[in-house]
FILOMI-932935 format. One record per residue (C-alpha): x, y, z negated. Coordinates in steps of 0.1 Angstrom, whole numbers, plus 5000, padded with zeros to 4 digits. Layout:
<papas>
XYZ...
</papas>
This chain:
<papas>
500150005000501050385000500050574970502550864970504551034997507151305001506951595028509351875016510652035048509952395051507052495077509552605105511852295102508952055100507452185133511052155147511451795135508051725154509451845189508751605217509051585254506151635276505351435308507551675329510351625305510251965287510951985251507952125232507052195196503352115187501052385177500152395141496652435132496052515096499652595089498852865062497552575041500752365042502752335008505952135007505751854983508051594965505051404950502051404971499051194963495751084977493051384980495951614988496351795023499251755046500251775083499551505106500051485145497351415169496451455207495151805215492251635234490451575202490051945198489952055235488251815259490251935291493751925273496251665286496051375260499651345258500051695242500451695204499151945179499951945140496851965118496352005080494251715068493051575035494351235024491550985020489150925051485651055048483550885077481751115101478350915090478750985053475451135043476151285010476951655009479751584983482751364998483851294963480851074959482250804982482250494961485450324978488950424982489950525018493450645012494950315028493550095054494549735059495449655093493949305094490249455085490349795102488049665130485749495107485049805084482750055097484550355078487650275102486150095131484150365145486750615145489450385156487250285187486850655195490550705197490950895164494650785160497151015140500450995127501051095091504351295085506651245054510151225042509350895028507050725003507350574969506650204957506850074921508149764909506649614875509449524851509249414815509949784804507249934826507050044864510250134882509750374913511750344945511950614972511550445008512650625040514350605074518150575076519650925082522451035105525551215091523851545104520851495083522151705055523951965076522852325076520852415108522252675130520252925147519452855185519852465180517252315204517551945189516451885154519351745135517951765100516051495080514351225101510751215092508950895084506050865109503350665097500350535119496950635106493250705115491451035109487751135113485851465110482851485086480351775085478251845055474551745061473452075049475852265069479352405064482952385074484052045089486451845069489351655087490651355067492851065073493850705061497250545062497150195080499149935058500649615070502349305053505649445036508749365056511349115040513349365019510649605010508749304995511649234973510149534952506849334948508348984944509849084910506649224902504748894910507148694888506948924859503248894858503348524867500148604889498848474922498448814942497848934976500648984999502549304993501749595016503549885033502650175057502550085093505650275106506050385144509850395149510750615177509050865200507650605225505750425198504350755187503450855221501450545227499750555194498550925200497850895237494250755231493150835268495950665285496550375260493450175249492850065212493849705218497149805233497750065207497049805177500049605190502249875175501049825141503849585127506149585096509549745103512849655087514549985098514150145064516150205034515450264996516950374963515450374928514350694916513550824879509950764862509651144863507851084897505150874879503251174870501851324901502151684886505751654887506751814919510451904921513351764940514451544911511651314922513751184949517251204933518950854930519250704896521650424882519650104871522849884862525450104843527949824846527649764882530249964902529250044935530750304959528850604972527350535006526950755037523050755029523750894994525951165008523151245033520551265005522951524988523151745017519351725022518751814986521052104988519452255018515752195004516452424975515452754990512452595007511152354980508052434958509852574927508552644891509952884868513052734847511152724815508252544831510352264845509351934825511951774804512951434816515451164809516750844829519250594825521450784848521151134831521151134793521351514787519651714815520352064817517352294830519952514849520952224871519452174904518751824919521751864941524051924912522551644897523351414926526651564931527251434893525851084902528251064933531251144913530650884885531450514885528650264888526450484912523850284931524050254969520850304989519549964998519849905037517149705051518049435077517249545113
</papas>
């Protein structure tokens, strides 16, 4: 499943990161509808709003279906046929949609067959592992290039910053029966977890000694061609698009502080790696160094609270936190210590 995500890029950078090539090979940035409502977040949960990609033809019938737009939508799909004036009165959770039942449940089937496919954008997502002392969170994301943490130069055409995780979703447009503004909402499609991500769940199963359903993860679209096919509903029919919904091994992860367990905590500390095994000596990895650069460059654009409002938190990796330190300072300290954990690389 997917219960929390991270989308921390500043608005201009997020739009640049979504650049694509149209049918003529020209590089374009999608128009952003509802950009003024965007708020970067390190701890985004269901019912919050965030940017998603979709085909412009959903909004303009004569548009090229391959043209993309960014649109602000709320997480948790409200079907267009829902009759209550208050969408919070829905009796079932629609933040996630299982790939094996999405064509059986009317909440998703109707929208999917009408081509209402979208791509949810995130830096990554969180997953929790049940342990004897409680739930241990992990941050899961795409492997990053060495340029991901570098400072962007003015005039650069290609985006070289953090590579966004692109998750397949379904959206719908609900209009209150008594009239009012239309509400656009989405759900994230989930699939069986890939081998190494399921490692997080397997320990949970052993600890609980229970027989449970197969672990799940978001359906991730890896590469622009997969994104193009998923979004272009006029050229790619539903049955062909569904073939793109498969588990991926092309992600990595690292443990983070239980600070993230409270959705009200929304600072870069949420994604900073922590040390789980103090006695285990592991060298810093390129991914860890990339994370450092990413956090350094996110400070100016990240949602910040006043210093005296920052929550006090501790972990196995930081025993005496200083409120004056930034997350980049903390990560730099972590990289300089012995016994730092490497990001887990999933097999490709």
